[in-house]
C-alpha positions in Angstrom: -39.8 4.7 57.1 -40.4 4.6 53.4 -37.7 7.1 52.9 -35.3 5.2 55.1 -35.9 2.0 53.0 -35.2 4.0 49.9 -32.0 5.3 51.3 -31.0 1.8 52.2 -31.8 0.7 48.7 -29.7 3.5 47.3 -26.8 2.7 49.5 -27.0 -1.0 48.5 -27.1 0.1 44.8 -24.2 2.4 45.3 -22.1 -0.3 46.9 -22.9 -2.6 44.0 -22.0 -0.1 41.5 -18.8 0.7 43.3 -18.0 -3.0 43.3 -18.8 -3.3 39.5 -16.7 -0.1 39.0 -13.7 -1.5 41.0 -13.8 -4.8 39.1 -14.1 -2.9 35.6 -11.2 -0.8 36.7 -8.9 -3.6 37.7 -9.9 -5.6 34.3 -9.0 -2.3 32.3 -5.6 -2.1 34.2 -4.9 -5.7 33.3 -5.8 -5.2 29.6 -3.6 -2.2 29.4 -0.8 -4.4 30.9 -1.5 -7.1 28.4 -1.5 -4.5 25.5 1.8 -3.2 26.6 3.3 -6.7 26.8 2.0 -7.4 23.4 3.4 -4.2 22.0 6.8 -5.1 23.5 6.7 -8.5 22.0 5.8 -7.1 18.6 8.6 -4.6 18.8 11.2 -7.3 19.7 9.6 -9.7 17.1 10.9 -7.5 14.2 14.5 -7.4 15.6 16.7 -10.1 14.1 17.8 -12.8 16.7 21.0 -14.0 15.1 23.6 -12.8 12.5 22.0 -14.9 9.9 18.6 -13.4 10.5 20.1 -10.0 10.3 21.9 -10.8 7.0 18.7 -12.4 5.6 16.8 -9.0 6.7 19.5 -7.0 5.0 19.3 -9.1 1.8 15.4 -8.7 1.8 15.7 -5.1 2.0 18.4 -5.0 -0.8 16.1 -7.2 -2.9 13.1 -4.8 -2.3 15.3 -1.8 -3.4 16.6 -3.4 -6.5 13.2 -4.7 -7.5 11.9 -1.2 -7.0 14.6 0.1 -9.3 14.0 -2.5 -12.0 10.3 -1.8 -12.0 11.0 1.8 -12.5 13.2 0.9 -15.5 10.6 -1.4 -16.9 8.0 1.4 -16.7 10.3 3.8 -18.4 11.1 1.2 -21.1 7.3 0.5 -21.7 6.7 4.3 -21.9 9.4 4.7 -24.5 8.2 1.6 -26.4 4.7 3.2 -26.7 6.1 6.6 -28.0 8.4 4.7 -30.5 5.3 2.6 -31.8 3.3 5.9 -32.1 6.1 7.3 -34.2 6.3 4.0 -36.5 2.6 4.3 -37.1 2.8 8.0 -38.0 5.9 7.3 -40.1 3.9 4.5 -41.9 0.9 6.7 -42.5 3.2 9.4 -43.8 4.9 6.9 -46.0 1.5 5.6 -47.5 0.6 9.4 -48.2 3.9 9.9 -49.9 3.4 6.7 -52.0 0.0 7.7 -53.1 1.5 11.2 -54.0 4.4 9.6 -55.9 2.1 7.4 -57.8 -0.2 10.4 -58.7 2.9 12.3 -59.9 4.2 9.3 -61.9 0.8 8.8 -63.6 0.9 12.6 -64.6 4.4 12.2 -66.0 3.3 9.2 -67.9 0.4 11.2 -69.4 2.7 14.0 -70.5 5.1 11.7 -72.3 
């Protein structure tokens, strides 16, 4: 008798678990459908709806391309500027050394006269 009661309890539990599984399966399918709908909406949201939106999108892309080109030009100019400033500093340092040598030579010439 106890085994029969346990069997009935197990059958009841199995039925409850089957009902829960069915509900979860149905909910999972509904969520997948909603996800697919949202993906479709997202795909269509990026498409222009009119000629003016298409033109605006084209202009935006052109602006981004030109902006990128200008940024690359700016980066090149900054690098060139840094190199030229380094050359000016080196030349100034060399000029100071040359001036010192010239002063030294002029002092020697003056002593010899």
